[in-house]
C-alpha positions, 0 to 999 in steps of 0.5 A, a space after each residue: 500500500 502506498 503512503 497516501 492510501 495507508 494514511 487514508 486507511 488510518 483516517 478511516 479507522 479513526 473515524 470509525 473507532 475514535 478510541 483506537 490507539 494503534 491507528 493514530 500511532 501508526 499515522 504519526 509515524 507516516 507524518 514524522 517520516 515526512 517531517 510533519 512533527 507537529 501533526 505527528 505529535 497531535 496524533 500521538 496525543 490523541 493515542 494517549 487520550 484513549 483507554 488503550 495507550 501504551 508506553 511506546 506512544 509516550 516514547 514516540 511523543 517524546 521523540 517527536 517533541 525532541 525533533 521539533 526542538 521542544 526539549 522542555 515539553 518532552 521532559 514533562 510528557 506524562 
């Protein structure tokens, strides 16, 4: 599957299952690879707001914040 189709599939999953934590995490990886760090952080924050959050999502959010030069924000991720 190409990247735009893959991202579209994750959007559809999020529309149908807003509490899904995997789709926003995976979509954040696509966004991060394109250098869209703020959008990737938003997806990870969404994933962390679901009941199915994981430690990996916290680590990914910290990484994205650091890549944006937001070390202070990365230090307070909880």
